[in-house]
Backbone as CSV, one residue per row, in Angstrom:
resi,resn,N_x,N_y,N_z,CA_x,CA_y,CA_z,C_x,C_y,C_z
1,MET,0.832,-1.196,0.000,0.000,0.000,0.000,0.864,1.243,0.000
2,LYS,1.894,1.220,0.763,2.820,2.360,0.813,3.480,2.550,-0.552
3,ARG,3.805,1.370,-1.147,4.401,1.488,-2.491,3.427,2.116,-3.475
4,MET,2.182,1.752,-3.359,1.165,2.302,-4.257,1.019,3.798,-4.056
5,ASN,1.018,4.250,-2.840,0.901,5.682,-2.546,2.108,6.452,-3.073
6,ALA,3.259,5.840,-2.921,4.470,6.499,-3.407,4.457,6.620,-4.917
7,LEU,3.933,5.560,-5.558,3.860,5.594,-7.014,2.883,6.658,-7.507
8,LEU,1.758,6.763,-6.817,0.773,7.793,-7.186,1.339,9.194,-7.006
9,CYS,2.073,9.384,-5.903,2.682,10.697,-5.664,3.684,11.033,-6.745
10,LEU,4.444,10.010,-7.171,5.444,10.237,-8.214,4.776,10.612,-9.541
11,LEU,3.698,9.898,-9.886,2.976,10.196,-11.122,2.376,11.601,-11.081
12,LEU,1.843,11.960,-9.922,1.255,13.301,-9.776,2.310,14.384,-9.973
13,CYS,3.486,14.137,-9.396,4.562,15.136,-9.549,4.996,15.269,-11.007
14,LEU,5.089,14.118,-11.679,5.473,14.157,-13.090,4.429,14.895,-13.928
15,THR,3.147,14.663,-13.605,2.071,15.327,-14.336,2.133,16.837,-14.171
16,LEU,2.344,17.245,-12.916,2.444,18.686,-12.646,3.641,19.296,-13.364
17,LEU,4.744,18.542,-13.352,5.950,19.038,-14.000,5.753,19.194,-15.507
18,LEU,5.122,18.207,-16.156,4.878,18.266,-17.600,3.892,19.375,-17.959
19,THR,2.897,19.549,-17.089,1.916,20.609,-17.333,2.557,21.982,-17.295
20,GLY,3.438,22.171,-16.336,4.137,23.445,-16.225,5.031,23.707,-17.409
21,CYS,5.711,22.650,-17.897,6.576,22.815,-19.069,5.785,23.136,-20.312
22,GLY,4.606,22.472,-20.441,3.756,22.736,-21.616,3.235,24.151,-21.612
23,ALA,2.821,24.639,-20.475,2.319,26.017,-20.377,3.413,27.006,-20.694
24,LYS,4.624,26.638,-20.213,5.738,27.539,-20.494,6.049,27.580,-21.974
25,SER,5.959,26.389,-22.637,6.217,26.346,-24.078,5.168,27.117,-24.840
26,ALA,3.894,26.982,-24.410,2.804,27.714,-25.080,2.992,29.209,-24.920
27,ASP,3.345,29.578,-23.674,3.571,31.012,-23.448,4.732,31.498,-24.301
28,SER,5.742,30.693,-24.430,6.901,31.094,-25.229,6.533,31.224,-26.697
29,ALA,5.705,30.251,-27.203,5.279,30.306,-28.606,4.424,31.535,-28.861
30,ALA,3.520,31.788,-27.895,2.663,32.965,-28.054,3.494,34.235,-28.052
31,SER,4.476,34.260,-27.188,5.328,35.448,-27.132,6.101,35.614,-28.424
32,ASP,6.585,34.486,-28.963,7.315,34.558,-30.226,6.414,35.046,-31.365
33,GLU,5.159,34.539,-31.372,4.235,34.951,-32.430,3.926,36.440,-32.321
34,MET,3.688,36.919,-31.100,3.413,38.336,-30.895,4.623,39.172,-31.314
35,ALA,5.790,38.695,-31.007,6.992,39.432,-31.385,7.132,39.494,-32.897
36,TYR,6.801,38.350,-33.569,6.890,38.312,-35.036,5.890,39.299,-35.653
37,MET,4.660,39.287,-35.124,3.638,40.192,-35.637,4.041,41.646,-35.405
38,ALA,4.595,41.912,-34.239,5.016,43.281,-33.950,6.136,43.710,-34.891
39,THR,7.050,42.745,-35.170,8.153,43.066,-36.082,7.630,43.375,-37.477
40,GLU,6.687,42.510,-37.949,6.120,42.734,-39.270,5.373,44.052,-39.333
41,SER,4.621,44.343,-38.254,3.888,45.615,-38.225,4.847,46.792,-38.242
42,ALA,5.923,46.662,-37.472,6.904,47.749,-37.434,7.559,47.922,-38.794
43,ASN,7.844,46.777,-39.465,8.447,46.884,-40.796,7.492,47.538,-41.780
44,GLY,6.214,47.162,-41.675,5.224,47.770,-42.565,5.099,49.257,-42.332
45,MET,5.061,49.640,-41.063,4.973,51.073,-40.761,6.230,51.781,-41.216
46,ALA,7.358,51.127,-41.068,8.611,51.752,-41.512,8.612,51.940,-43.020
47,LEU,8.112,50.940,-43.750,8.052,51.051,-45.197,7.120,52.185,-45.610
48,TYR,5.947,52.233,-44.958,4.987,53.284,-45.290,5.553,54.666,-44.971
49,ASP,6.159,54.756,-43.753,6.735,56.053,-43.371,7.865,56.435,-44.307
50,GLY,8.654,55.428,-44.759,9.748,55.719,-45.673,9.257,56.253,-46.995
51,MET,8.153,55.664,-47.498,7.590,56.129,-48.767,7.041,57.544,-48.619
52,GLU,6.350,57.790,-47.509,5.824,59.136,-47.285,6.958,60.139,-47.138
53,TYR,8.024,59.731,-46.444,9.156,60.639,-46.271,9.825,60.930,-47.611
54,ALA,9.936,59.885,-48.466,10.551,60.080,-49.786,9.722,61.034,-50.626
55,ALA,8.401,60.858,-50.577,7.526,61.750,-51.343,7.646,63.184,-50.851
56,ALA,7.673,63.344,-49.508,7.802,64.686,-48.957,9.143,65.308,-49.325
57,ALA,10.209,64.470,-49.303,11.531,64.984,-49.657,11.584,65.394,-51.123
58,ASP,10.996,64.571,-51.973,10.967,64.914,-53.401,10.190,66.190,-53.627
59,ARG,9.075,66.342,-52.922,8.255,67.539,-53.081,9.017,68.774,-52.617
60,SER,9.717,68.652,-51.474,10.466,69.805,-50.966,11.576,70.191,-51.931
61,GLU,12.275,69.160,-52.462,13.368,69.438,-53.388,12.832,70.084,-54.666
62,THR,11.672,69.635,-55.122,11.090,70.202,-56.339,10.619,71.626,-56.103
63,GLU,10.028,71.862,-54.949,9.517,73.204,-54.668,10.648,74.220,-54.572
64,GLU,11.863,73.749,-54.272,12.987,74.679,-54.227,13.367,75.157,-55.618
65,ASN,12.961,74.418,-56.660,13.320,74.760,-58.028,12.191,75.452,-58.780
66,THR,11.195,75.987,-58.073,10.048,76.609,-58.728,10.346,78.028,-59.183
67,GLY,11.626,78.385,-59.235,11.962,79.683,-59.796,11.611,79.742,-61.274
68,ASP,11.571,78.573,-61.928,11.171,78.485,-63.319,9.649,78.492,-63.369
69,ARG,9.066,79.662,-63.608,7.603,79.785,-63.599,7.022,79.149,-64.848
70,LYS,5.875,78.547,-64.690,5.172,77.902,-65.795,3.949,78.745,-66.152
71,LEU,3.991,79.354,-67.347,2.928,80.242,-67.799,2.352,79.735,-69.113
72,ILE,1.036,79.765,-69.205,0.352,79.428,-70.452,-0.101,80.742,-71.087
73,TRP,0.433,81.043,-72.265,0.131,82.303,-72.942,-0.940,82.103,-74.011
74,ARG,-1.861,83.060,-74.094,-2.901,83.090,-75.129,-2.987,84.504,-75.697
75,ALA,-3.277,84.596,-76.982,-3.387,85.908,-77.640,-4.515,85.866,-78.662
76,ASP,-5.096,87.057,-78.929,-6.171,87.201,-79.907,-5.836,88.355,-80.838
77,LEU,-6.034,88.142,-82.136,-5.795,89.162,-83.150,-7.023,89.296,-84.033
78,SER,-7.376,90.548,-84.326,-8.463,90.823,-85.266,-7.912,91.741,-86.348
79,LEU,-7.995,91.294,-87.609,-7.386,92.015,-88.724,-8.394,92.215,-89.843
80,GLU,-8.138,93.228,-90.662,-8.844,93.393,-91.924,-7.831,93.746,-93.000
81,THR,-8.096,93.305,-94.208,-7.125,93.484,-95.284,-7.830,93.606,-96.620
82,THR,-7.181,94.321,-97.532,-7.698,94.425,-98.892,-7.101,93.345,-99.792
83,ALA,-6.058,92.667,-99.309,-5.406,91.584,-100.068,-5.548,90.301,-99.262
84,PHE,-6.707,89.707,-99.329,-7.042,88.570,-98.469,-6.132,87.370,-98.729
85,ASP,-5.967,87.001,-99.982,-5.147,85.819,-100.310,-3.706,85.997,-99.863
86,ASP,-3.153,87.182,-100.071,-1.772,87.446,-99.659,-1.638,87.400,-98.138
87,ALA,-2.637,87.938,-97.453,-2.584,87.947,-95.993,-2.631,86.531,-95.430
88,ILE,-3.478,85.680,-96.001,-3.568,84.289,-95.545,-2.253,83.560,-95.784
89,ALA,-1.683,83.742,-96.977,-0.414,83.080,-97.300,0.704,83.550,-96.375
90,LEU,0.764,84.853,-96.105,1.803,85.393,-95.236,1.621,84.919,-93.797
91,LEU,0.372,84.822,-93.353,0.104,84.347,-91.995,0.612,82.922,-91.808
92,GLU,0.316,82.050,-92.741,0.778,80.664,-92.632,2.300,80.575,-92.760
93,GLN,2.884,81.433,-93.593,4.341,81.444,-93.738,5.022,81.887,-92.439
94,ARG,4.516,82.969,-91.835,5.107,83.466,-90.581,4.954,82.425,-89.459
95,THR,3.846,81.720,-89.464,3.629,80.693,-88.441,4.669,79.584,-88.568
96,ALA,4.909,79.124,-89.784,5.895,78.065,-90.007,7.310,78.551,-89.693
97,GLU,7.635,79.782,-90.071,8.977,80.317,-89.827,9.272,80.463,-88.337
98,SER,8.249,80.710,-87.547,8.454,80.859,-86.109,8.605,79.528,-85.390
99,GLY,8.378,78.436,-86.119,8.462,77.119,-85.491,7.137,76.621,-84.974
100,GLY,6.051,77.280,-85.363,4.730,76.881,-84.906,3.973,76.116,-85.973
101,TRP,2.693,75.951,-85.746,1.853,75.243,-86.706,0.412,75.744,-86.599
102,VAL,-0.377,75.409,-87.623,-1.796,75.770,-87.646,-2.570,74.641,-86.981
103,GLU,-3.182,74.941,-85.861,-3.960,73.925,-85.151,-5.331,73.728,-85.796
104,SER,-5.965,74.805,-86.239,-7.243,74.722,-86.946,-7.416,75.988,-87.774
105,SER,-8.195,75.869,-88.842,-8.456,77.026,-89.696,-9.817,76.864,-90.356
106,GLU,-10.414,77.994,-90.694,-11.700,78.004,-91.388,-11.744,79.236,-92.290
107,LEU,-12.080,79.016,-93.547,-12.200,80.096,-94.514,-13.626,80.125,-95.040
108,GLN,-14.173,81.332,-95.118,-15.540,81.505,-95.618,-15.509,82.434,-96.811
109,GLY,-15.963,81.934,-97.961,-15.957,82.736,-99.173,-17.103,83.713,-99.228
110,SER,-17.092,84.533,-100.283,-18.145,85.535,-100.462,-19.464,84.841,-100.756
111,SER,-20.544,85.475,-100.344,-21.878,84.935,-100.559,-22.691,85.906,-101.404
112,ARG,-23.933,85.556,-101.593,-24.813,86.383,-102.417,-25.056,87.739,-101.779
113,TYR,-25.070,87.746,-100.454,-25.404,88.984,-99.749,-24.190,89.671,-99.139
114,ASP,-23.057,88.986,-99.147,-21.843,89.565,-98.561,-20.662,89.173,-99.436
115,SER,-20.049,90.176,-100.056,-18.944,89.898,-100.971,-17.620,89.707,-100.243
116,ALA,-17.578,89.946,-98.937,-16.330,89.828,-98.180,-16.031,88.364,-97.866
117,ARG,-14.733,88.088,-97.682,-14.284,86.762,-97.258,-13.718,86.857,-95.848
118,TYR,-13.824,85.754,-95.124,-13.399,85.721,-93.732,-12.492,84.522,-93.500
119,GLY,-11.606,84.666,-92.534,-10.721,83.568,-92.147,-10.549,83.544,-90.640
120,TRP,-10.604,82.339,-90.069,-10.401,82.167,-88.633,-9.321,81.110,-88.433
121,TYR,-8.306,81.451,-87.641,-7.176,80.554,-87.423,-6.916,80.396,-85.923
122,THR,-6.539,79.185,-85.545,-5.993,78.919,-84.216,-4.571,78.420,-84.420
123,LEU,-3.606,79.202,-83.947,-2.191,78.919,-84.199,-1.493,78.539,-82.901
124,ARG,-0.446,77.713,-83.017,0.431,77.422,-81.884,1.800,78.009,-82.215
125,ILE,2.189,79.013,-81.433,3.434,79.750,-81.649,4.343,79.542,-80.437
126,PRO,5.656,79.298,-80.643,6.563,79.198,-79.492,6.428,80.414,-78.575
127,ALA,6.331,80.164,-77.283,6.070,81.237,-76.325,7.138,82.322,-76.375
128,GLU,8.388,81.939,-76.622,9.453,82.945,-76.634,9.391,83.839,-77.876
129,LYS,8.601,83.451,-78.888,8.480,84.246,-80.110,7.110,84.910,-80.233
130,LEU,6.325,84.865,-79.174,4.977,85.425,-79.244,4.999,86.933,-79.439
131,ASN,5.836,87.643,-78.686,5.898,89.103,-78.811,6.303,89.529,-80.217
132,GLU,7.281,88.838,-80.782,7.715,89.162,-82.146,6.594,88.915,-83.148
133,PHE,5.873,87.817,-82.961,4.784,87.488,-83.876,3.686,88.548,-83.822
134,LEU,3.339,88.995,-82.609,2.297,90.017,-82.473,2.774,91.367,-83.007
135,SER,4.047,91.675,-82.835,4.575,92.949,-83.324,4.542,93.023,-84.842
136,ASP,4.715,91.878,-85.511,4.730,91.850,-86.980,3.341,91.633,-87.580
137,ALA,2.314,91.641,-86.746,0.965,91.375,-87.262,0.491,92.464,-88.217
138,GLY,1.059,93.679,-88.097,0.666,94.760,-88.995,1.004,94.493,-90.444
139,ASP,1.934,93.556,-90.697,2.269,93.215,-92.078,1.142,92.447,-92.767
140,LEU,0.257,91.868,-91.988,-0.841,91.083,-92.548,-2.015,91.955,-92.971
141,GLY,-2.131,93.116,-92.379,-3.247,94.011,-92.649,-3.402,95.006,-91.517
142,THR,-4.553,95.625,-91.451,-4.822,96.586,-90.379,-5.244,95.843,-89.120
143,VAL,-4.531,96.091,-88.035,-4.833,95.434,-86.758,-5.946,96.214,-86.066
144,LEU,-7.111,95.595,-85.972,-8.239,96.239,-85.299,-8.171,96.051,-83.791
145,SER,-7.706,94.901,-83.352,-7.560,94.650,-81.921,-6.499,93.575,-81.705
146,SER,-5.812,93.688,-80.591,-4.782,92.716,-80.233,-4.740,92.599,-78.714
147,SER,-4.766,91.392,-78.212,-4.739,91.184,-76.762,-3.997,89.890,-76.455
148,ARG,-3.476,89.822,-75.250,-2.822,88.598,-74.807,-3.011,88.450,-73.310
149,SER,-2.950,87.220,-72.835,-3.140,86.941,-71.414,-2.329,85.699,-71.056
150,SER,-2.092,85.518,-69.762,-1.319,84.363,-69.308,-2.002,83.728,-68.108
151,GLU,-1.782,82.440,-67.961,-2.284,81.683,-66.812,-1.111,80.949,-66.177
152,GLU,-0.895,81.173,-64.885,0.231,80.540,-64.199,-0.180,79.181,-63.642
153,ILE,0.602,78.153,-63.964,0.316,76.795,-63.478,1.550,76.220,-62.773
154,THR,2.365,77.098,-62.204,3.604,76.651,-61.564,3.331,75.634,-60.464
155,ASP,2.391,75.938,-59.569,2.100,75.035,-58.449,1.563,73.697,-58.946
156,GLN,0.609,73.735,-59.886,0.042,72.487,-60.400,1.109,71.628,-61.073
157,TYR,2.005,72.289,-61.804,3.037,71.560,-62.557,3.994,70.829,-61.617
158,TYR,4.533,71.553,-60.624,5.515,70.927,-59.745,4.870,69.973,-58.750
159,ASP,3.606,70.197,-58.398,2.889,69.217,-57.589,2.756,67.901,-58.343
160,ALA,2.435,67.987,-59.618,2.311,66.782,-60.437,3.647,66.057,-60.554
161,GLN,4.728,66.813,-60.711,6.052,66.190,-60.805,6.438,65.490,-59.498
162,ALA,6.161,66.150,-58.351,6.495,65.541,-57.058,5.677,64.270,-56.836
163,HIS,4.409,64.319,-57.192,3.551,63.139,-57.046,4.034,62.004,-57.943
164,LEU,4.462,62.348,-59.137,4.959,61.339,-60.069,6.227,60.680,-59.528
165,THR,7.118,61.462,-58.944,8.351,60.899,-58.366,8.029,59.936,-57.229
166,ALA,7.070,60.319,-56.373,6.675,59.446,-55.266,6.055,58.149,-55.779
167,LEU,5.254,58.228,-56.822,4.627,57.031,-57.386,5.666,56.089,-57.990
168,ARG,6.688,56.627,-58.628,7.728,55.777,-59.206,8.537,55.083,-58.107
169,THR,8.775,55.788,-56.997,9.445,55.164,-55.856,8.588,54.038,-55.292
170,GLN,7.290,54.293,-55.202,6.363,53.270,-54.713,6.342,52.060,-55.650
171,GLU,6.407,52.306,-56.940,6.424,51.205,-57.914,7.670,50.337,-57.714
172,GLU,8.828,50.962,-57.532,10.072,50.203,-57.336,10.002,49.340,-56.082
173,ARG,9.436,49.870,-55.014,9.374,49.119,-53.764,8.347,47.988,-53.846
174,LEU,7.259,48.230,-54.552,6.290,47.152,-54.748,6.895,46.015,-55.565
175,LEU,7.689,46.349,-56.557,8.349,45.318,-57.355,9.338,44.513,-56.503
176,ALA,10.045,45.212,-55.614,11.010,44.517,-54.738,10.290,43.560,-53.789
177,ILE,9.146,43.995,-53.249,8.381,43.128,-52.350,7.780,41.961,-53.116
178,LEU,7.351,42.221,-54.362,6.729,41.171,-55.180,7.720,40.045,-55.467
179,GLU,8.972,40.377,-55.631,9.986,39.345,-55.901,10.170,38.389,-54.715
180,LYS,9.899,38.876,-53.515,10.081,38.052,-52.318,8.800,37.368,-51.868
181,ALA,7.657,37.711,-52.467,6.381,37.111,-52.064,6.361,35.639,-52.458
182,ASP,5.877,34.743,-51.517,5.895,33.300,-51.769,4.511,32.668,-51.745
183,ASP,3.444,33.462,-51.467,2.099,32.889,-51.481,1.234,33.629,-52.497
184,LEU,0.269,32.908,-53.044,-0.543,33.415,-54.146,-1.351,34.645,-53.744
185,GLU,-1.912,34.655,-52.558,-2.744,35.775,-52.129,-1.938,37.079,-52.079
186,SER,-0.725,37.003,-51.560,0.128,38.187,-51.487,0.510,38.671,-52.881
187,VAL,0.795,37.716,-53.769,1.162,38.084,-55.138,0.019,38.815,-55.822
188,ILE,-1.204,38.297,-55.654,-2.369,38.926,-56.293,-2.563,40.347,-55.774
189,LYS,-2.489,40.529,-54.467,-2.682,41.857,-53.882,-1.590,42.832,-54.337
190,LEU,-0.360,42.350,-54.394,0.738,43.214,-54.822,0.594,43.605,-56.294
191,GLU,0.159,42.671,-57.117,-0.036,42.995,-58.531,-1.170,43.992,-58.728
192,GLU,-2.236,43.882,-57.934,-3.330,44.857,-58.013,-2.842,46.249,-57.624
193,ALA,-2.063,46.321,-56.545,-1.515,47.613,-56.119,-0.563,48.171,-57.172
194,LEU,0.234,47.296,-57.774,1.183,47.727,-58.797,0.455,48.252,-60.034
195,THR,-0.639,47.602,-60.418,-1.429,48.065,-61.570,-2.016,49.447,-61.316
196,GLU,-2.520,49.653,-60.119,-3.099,50.960,-59.784,-2.041,52.059,-59.792
197,VAL,-0.874,51.757,-59.254,0.211,52.741,-59.239,0.660,53.079,-60.652
198,ARG,0.777,52.076,-61.501,1.206,52.320,-62.884,0.165,53.117,-63.657
199,TYR,-1.107,52.891,-63.369,-2.159,53.682,-64.015,-2.040,55.159,-63.629
200,GLU,-1.783,55.409,-62.343,-1.615,56.792,-61.889,-0.366,57.415,-62.504
201,ILE,0.699,56.629,-62.646,1.930,57.139,-63.270,1.659,57.539,-64.715
202,GLU,0.947,56.690,-65.444,0.637,56.996,-66.844,-0.237,58.249,-66.960
203,ASP,-1.205,58.379,-66.076,-2.088,59.543,-66.112,-1.330,60.829,-65.799
204,LEU,-0.480,60.788,-64.794,0.297,61.971,-64.431,1.326,62.323,-65.505
205,THR,1.912,61.310,-66.132,2.865,61.570,-67.218,2.186,62.306,-68.368
206,GLY,0.959,61.887,-68.719,0.211,62.582,-69.765,-0.137,64.009,-69.369
207,THR,-0.476,64.221,-68.102,-0.794,65.570,-67.626,0.414,66.487,-67.733
208,ILE,1.583,65.998,-67.340,2.801,66.815,-67.403,3.176,67.125,-68.848
209,LYS,3.014,66.160,-69.746,3.297,66.412,-71.160,2.347,67.471,-71.728
210,ARG,1.104,67.418,-71.312,0.133,68.420,-71.774,0.488,69.794,-71.228
211,TYR,0.907,69.856,-69.978,1.366,71.131,-69.400,2.555,71.677,-70.187
212,ASP,3.524,70.802,-70.496,4.712,71.237,-71.236,4.328,71.816,-72.597
213,SER,3.381,71.163,-73.274,2.957,71.645,-74.593,2.300,73.016,-74.490
214,LEU,1.449,73.199,-73.490,0.750,74.474,-73.334,1.710,75.589,-72.922
215,VAL,2.721,75.249,-72.129,3.689,76.262,-71.686,4.647,76.635,-72.811
216,ASP,5.119,75.650,-73.541,6.104,75.907,-74.595,5.495,76.603,-75.807
217,MET,4.239,76.288,-76.125,3.608,76.814,-77.337,2.379,77.643,-76.971
218,ALA,2.436,78.951,-77.255,1.301,79.834,-76.994,0.188,79.578,-78.010
219,THR,-1.034,79.836,-77.602,-2.198,79.679,-78.478,-2.640,81.053,-78.958
220,VAL,-2.662,81.250,-80.275,-3.018,82.538,-80.873,-4.253,82.345,-81.761
221,THR,-5.294,83.115,-81.491,-6.512,83.087,-82.291,-6.522,84.313,-83.203
222,VAL,-6.663,84.083,-84.511,-6.603,85.163,-85.502,-7.883,85.157,-86.326
223,SER,-8.482,86.341,-86.478,-9.632,86.501,-87.382,-9.276,87.570,-88.421
224,ILE,-9.508,87.243,-89.694,-9.166,88.139,-90.813,-10.416,88.369,-91.654
225,ARG,-10.661,89.624,-91.988,-11.817,89.980,-92.817,-11.344,90.749,-94.045
226,GLU,-11.871,90.383,-95.191,-11.545,91.083,-96.425,-12.444,92.316,-96.566
227,VAL,-11.826,93.455,-96.892,-12.573,94.706,-97.057,-12.106,95.392,-98.341
228,SER,-12.946,96.294,-98.835,-12.561,97.059,-100.032,-11.591,98.173,-99.685
229,SER,-11.710,98.701,-98.465,-10.770,99.715,-97.976,-10.629,99.531,-96.473
230,THR,-9.418,99.647,-95.987,-9.163,99.411,-94.572,-9.648,100.580,-93.741
231,SER,-10.015,100.269,-92.511,-10.484,101.306,-91.587,-9.302,102.106,-91.080
232,PRO,-9.403,103.435,-91.078,-8.299,104.234,-90.540,-8.203,104.072,-89.032
233,VAL,-7.006,103.828,-88.569,-6.763,103.685,-87.137,-5.977,104.895,-86.668
234,SER,-6.598,105.735,-85.861,-5.957,106.961,-85.384,-6.267,107.160,-83.916
235,ALA,-5.476,108.017,-83.319,-5.671,108.299,-81.896,-6.961,109.081,-81.679
236,THR,-7.573,108.889,-80.537,-8.803,109.601,-80.209,-8.486,111.064,-79.923
237,PRO,-9.144,111.997,-80.632,-8.865,113.420,-80.399,-9.328,113.841,-79.010
238,THR,-8.624,114.807,-78.466,-8.937,115.284,-77.112,-9.697,116.606,-77.115
239,THR,-9.589,117.385,-78.198,-10.277,118.678,-78.256,-11.655,118.507,-78.874
240,LEU,-12.518,119.499,-78.613,-13.876,119.463,-79.142,-13.874,119.532,-80.669
241,GLY,-13.054,120.411,-81.215,-12.983,120.530,-82.668,-12.492,119.249,-83.317
242,GLY,-11.503,118.666,-82.711,-10.970,117.416,-83.251,-12.006,116.302,-83.232
243,ARG,-12.789,116.221,-82.155,-13.828,115.198,-82.060,-14.911,115.412,-83.092
244,ILE,-15.295,116.694,-83.311,-16.331,116.994,-84.312,-15.826,116.642,-85.706
245,ALA,-14.570,117.012,-85.985,-14.003,116.714,-87.304,-13.927,115.211,-87.543
246,GLN,-13.528,114.471,-86.523,-13.444,113.021,-86.686,-14.822,112.402,-86.923
247,GLN,-15.823,112.880,-86.170,-17.176,112.351,-86.344,-17.724,112.704,-87.725
248,PHE,-17.410,113.918,-88.214,-17.864,114.330,-89.538,-17.241,113.431,-90.625
249,ARG,-15.950,113.141,-90.473,-15.282,112.259,-91.427,-15.884,110.862,-91.385
250,ASN,-16.164,110.390,-90.177,-16.765,109.061,-90.052,-18.149,109.018,-90.700
251,SER,-18.929,110.115,-90.552,-20.265,110.163,-91.163,-20.165,110.147,-92.680
252,LEU,-19.212,110.927,-93.229,-19.033,110.938,-94.676,-18.608,109.566,-95.188
253,GLN,-17.716,108.924,-94.434,-17.278,107.595,-94.854,-18.433,106.599,-94.794
254,SER,-19.247,106.697,-93.758,-20.400,105.789,-93.653,-21.387,106.043,-94.784
255,LEU,-21.627,107.348,-95.073,-22.554,107.688,-96.157,-22.017,107.210,-97.501
256,GLY,-20.718,107.433,-97.708,-20.110,106.963,-98.948,-20.166,105.449,-99.065
257,GLY,-19.908,104.755,-97.952,-19.989,103.297,-97.970,-21.397,102.807,-98.250
258,PHE,-22.402,103.505,-97.661,-23.797,103.138,-97.913,-24.154,103.344,-99.380
259,GLY,-23.700,104.485,-99.946,-23.967,104.746,-101.359,-23.330,103.695,-102.259
260,GLU,-22.095,103.318,-101.948,-21.425,102.290,-102.743,-22.157,100.957,-102.638
261,ASP,-22.560,100.624,-101.437,-23.284,99.359,-101.257,-24.609,99.375,-102.013
262,LEU,-25.272,100.543,-102.014,-26.558,100.654,-102.712,-26.363,100.484,-104.220
263,ILE,-25.324,101.124,-104.750,-25.034,100.985,-106.190,-24.688,99.549,-106.535
264,VAL,-23.855,98.935,-105.700,-23.481,97.539,-105.934,-24.714,96.647,-105.898
265,PHE,-25.606,96.939,-104.962,-26.820,96.115,-104.852,-27.672,96.219,-106.114
266,PHE,-27.939,97.448,-106.562,-28.811,97.620,-107.725,-28.164,97.092,-109.004
267,VAL,-26.884,97.421,-109.188,-26.216,96.960,-110.405,-26.036,95.443,-110.384
268,GLY,-25.645,94.927,-109.261,-25.427,93.487,-109.160,-26.700,92.684,-109.299
269,ASN,-27.811,93.241,-108.833,-29.087,92.528,-108.897,-29.987,93.039,-110.013
270,LEU,-29.407,93.747,-110.984,-30.197,94.332,-112.069,-31.026,93.293,-112.833
271,PRO,-30.471,92.139,-113.192,-31.312,91.149,-113.898,-32.537,90.733,-113.086
272,VAL,-32.336,90.498,-111.807,-33.458,90.095,-110.953,-34.458,91.235,-110.819
273,LEU,-33.956,92.454,-110.685,-34.846,93.611,-110.542,-35.659,93.831,-111.812
274,LEU,-35.032,93.609,-112.969,-35.761,93.770,-114.234,-36.886,92.744,-114.352
275,VAL,-36.611,91.520,-113.963,-37.654,90.492,-114.007,-38.808,90.857,-113.091
276,TRP,-38.472,91.288,-111.878,-39.523,91.689,-110.943,-40.290,92.910,-111.469
277,ALA,-39.584,93.838,-112.097,-40.267,95.015,-112.659,-41.236,94.605,-113.762
278,ALA,-40.806,93.652,-114.610,-41.686,93.175,-115.676,-42.912,92.479,-115.105
279,VAL,-42.719,91.675,-114.073,-43.854,90.981,-113.447,-44.822,91.978,-112.833
280,ILE,-44.276,92.953,-112.111,-45.136,93.960,-111.468,-45.876,94.779,-112.519
281,ALA,-45.168,95.170,-113.598,-45.815,95.945,-114.667,-46.917,95.133,-115.339
282,GLY,-46.661,93.845,-115.592,-47.685,93.002,-116.206,-48.906,92.865,-115.338
283,VAL,-48.682,92.677,-114.040,-49.822,92.573,-113.121,-50.592,93.879,-113.065
284,PHE,-49.846,95.001,-113.035,-50.500,96.303,-112.931,-51.350,96.608,-114.166
285,PHE,-50.719,96.507,-115.338,-51.444,96.842,-116.569,-52.520,95.804,-116.889
286,GLY,-52.265,94.538,-116.622,-53.290,93.523,-116.832,-54.481,93.729,-115.935
287,GLY,-54.225,94.056,-114.682,-55.314,94.321,-113.750,-56.091,95.565,-114.139
288,ARG,-55.370,96.566,-114.602,-56.030,97.799,-115.022,-56.942,97.558,-116.229
289,LYS,-56.479,96.720,-117.190,-57.272,96.421,-118.370,-58.516,95.628,-118.001
290,ILE,-58.369,94.669,-117.106,-59.527,93.894,-116.656,-60.512,94.786,-115.924
291,TRP,-59.998,95.704,-115.112,-60.878,96.609,-114.380,-61.681,97.491,-115.337
292,ARG,-61.054,97.942,-116.399,-61.765,98.764,-117.374,-62.885,97.973,-118.066
293,ARG,-62.628,96.739,-118.406,-63.653,95.916,-119.030,-64.846,95.703,-118.097
294,VAL,-64.527,95.395,-116.857,-65.605,95.190,-115.875,-66.413,96.463,-115.691
295,LYS,-65.710,97.587,-115.668,-66.402,98.858,-115.474,-67.282,99.188,-116.681
296,ALA,-66.759,98.912,-117.901,-67.550,99.189,-119.123,-68.780,98.281,-119.169
297,LYS,-68.620,97.061,-118.772,-69.751,96.147,-118.786,-70.835,96.603,-117.805
298,ARG,-70.438,97.048,-116.662,-71.407,97.548,-115.676,-72.127,98.778,-116.191
299,THR,-71.403,99.645,-116.879,-72.026,100.870,-117.438,-73.066,100.499,-118.510
300,GLY,-72.738,99.502,-119.410,-73.677,99.068,-120.431,-74.929,98.444,-119.834
301,ASP,-74.754,97.663,-118.836,-75.915,97.040,-118.183,-76.819,98.078,-117.536
302,SER,-76.263,99.108,-116.973,-77.090,100.135,-116.343,-77.864,100.948,-117.383
303,ASP,-77.269,101.140,-118.608,-77.969,101.897,-119.653,-79.172,101.113,-120.186
304,ASN,-79.068,99.784,-120.239,-80.158,98.945,-120.696,-81.258,98.901,-119.632
């Protein structure tokens, strides 16, 4: 009996000892797992913080170079000329010589009611040659109006460049992580993230190229009208006599222009006017003859 009790005590001690070792091993495994998770989390946060820091550093470095301002220039010209064909040819020649091109053009010929011809052009001229191009516009004809304006996109341009640099850094790091990925789920997620980053890179690259085109090449809108005589361009008089004289000259010119237009209208439409005159005369005299017959018949009936 004593032996049996001793054996039971020994088994109990062994059981307690094994239980304690197992708990210690479990606690150790749990601690190791928590440490691994913490390490992975810390690495992930470090990677994220590193990418954010790189983007911020790139942005700061880029913003230091914003002394190069990005301006989009636009200009408008309104011209009239007595030599329409020559003006159009010279305009296209000057555009090509400046290193630019014709983005769009429209020509409208004379019509039945308007003998003038019109031309509308949208030109792309190198920004550094815009002033020279506008200064030489008087060679094309009489400049009725000329204006230019600019839009600054410096902040948008360099923001896009900084964002693009950060995205390319992110792409490189995603590729490095993808090479070390060993399970399918991680590979799929990394490829999805990589596709999204590359899409943003492509979109931003196109935006920057469009900015470069708009900054390097100014947009010039030109309208040309053919006239029989160009409008005199003179300074506005400041004295009362000068203003009266100018208004009197303008009235005479308007009256003369109206008279010329009236003569052109009648002479140009003479065949049509003659036909209408013949029709009106036929209706008038035919109606008058019929009226006389009706009147004579009524008079005869009353006499009977």
